[in-house]
C-alpha positions in Angstrom: 199.8 150.9 96.4 197.7 153.8 97.4 199.0 157.4 97.7 199.8 158.4 101.3 198.0 161.4 102.7 200.2 164.4 103.6 200.3 166.0 107.0 201.8 169.5 107.5 203.5 169.9 110.9 202.3 173.3 112.1 203.5 175.0 115.2 205.7 177.8 116.7 209.2 178.0 115.3 210.4 181.7 115.5 209.9 182.3 119.2 210.3 178.7 120.2 213.4 177.0 121.6 214.7 175.2 118.5 215.1 171.9 120.3 211.4 172.0 121.3 210.2 173.1 117.8 212.2 170.1 116.3 211.5 167.5 119.0 207.7 167.2 118.7 208.0 167.2 114.9 210.5 164.3 115.1 208.2 162.4 117.4 205.3 163.0 115.0 207.4 161.7 112.1 208.3 158.5 114.0 204.7 157.9 114.9 203.0 158.8 111.6 205.8 158.4 109.0 204.8 154.8 108.1 201.3 155.8 107.0 201.7 159.4 106.0 204.1 161.9 104.2 205.1 164.5 106.8 205.7 168.1 105.6 208.1 169.7 108.1 208.7 173.4 107.7 212.0 173.0 109.6 213.5 171.1 106.7 214.2 174.4 105.1 217.2 176.3 106.5 215.9 179.9 106.5 217.0 182.3 109.2 214.1 184.1 110.8 214.0 187.9 110.8 216.1 188.3 107.7 214.3 190.6 105.3 215.2 188.7 102.1 213.8 185.4 103.4 210.6 186.5 105.2 208.4 186.2 102.1 210.0 182.9 101.2 209.4 181.5 104.7 205.7 182.4 104.5 205.2 181.3 100.9 206.9 177.9 101.4 204.9 177.3 104.6 201.6 178.2 102.8 202.6 175.9 99.9 203.0 173.1 102.4 199.6 173.9 103.9 198.1 173.8 100.3 199.8 170.5 99.6 198.7 168.8 102.9 195.6 166.8 103.4 195.7 167.2 107.1 197.3 169.9 109.4 198.7 168.7 112.7 199.1 171.7 115.0 201.2 172.2 118.2 199.1 174.8 120.0 201.4 175.1 123.0 201.5 179.0 122.9 199.9 181.8 121.0 201.8 182.2 117.7 200.9 184.5 114.9 202.4 182.2 112.2 200.6 179.2 113.6 197.3 181.0 113.9 197.6 182.3 110.3 198.3 178.8 109.0 195.4 177.3 110.9 193.0 180.0 109.6 194.3 179.6 106.1 194.1 175.8 106.2 190.6 175.7 107.8 188.8 178.7 106.5 190.3 179.2 103.1 191.1 175.6 102.1 188.6 173.6 104.3 191.4 171.3 105.5 191.1 168.9 108.5 193.1 170.6 111.3 194.0 168.5 114.3 195.7 170.3 117.2 197.2 169.2 120.5 197.4 171.7 123.4 198.0 171.9 127.1 195.3 174.6 127.3 191.8 173.9 128.6 188.9 175.0 126.5 188.5 178.2 128.6 192.2 179.1 128.2 192.2 178.6 124.5 191.8 181.3 121.9 188.3 181.3 120.5 189.9 181.6 117.1 191.9 178.4 117.6 188.8 176.6 118.9 186.8 177.7 115.9 189.3 176.9 113.2 190.8 173.6 114.6 188.6 170.7 113.7 189.8 168.8 116.8 191.9 169.8 119.8 193.4 167.0 121.9 195.5 167.3 125.1 198.8 165.9 123.7 200.7 164.8 120.7 200.2 161.0 121.3 196.4 161.4 121.3 196.5 163.6 118.3 198.6 161.0 116.3 196.3 158.2 117.5 193.2 160.3 116.4 194.8 160.9 112.9 195.7 157.2 112.5 192.3 156.0 113.6 190.5 158.3 111.1 192.9 158.6 108.2 194.8 155.3 107.7 193.0 153.4 105.0 192.9 149.7 105.8 194.4 147.5 103.2 191.6 145.2 102.0 193.7 143.6 99.3 194.7 140.6 101.3 
């Protein structure tokens, strides 16, 4: 059996309503979990804005980005952490970055447009895109 590609679930957490930050990630796991390993930063139980965990939060998230083959981004608002992860994944590591966003091209940050490989209008289309391009067909029989 082949190794599954890993997808990092990138998107706002700190200034996001926790239910929303968790809900789209759970939907992504249900949709993509059969074919991929999903790296969810919310699996760690750090408390934001505590000095002693700030460096850990960032380093663990960057480790997930390094470990991932693909980055799936919820670009539903401007977020410093999300933007930094996208830049790091795309510019530094040359990762494939697929985002979904309610913003039109003209409403989107030029930085997000430049460093996301593909931006689609919603999570379902982003998952469909990932499955159609990254699920290897089993030719064994």
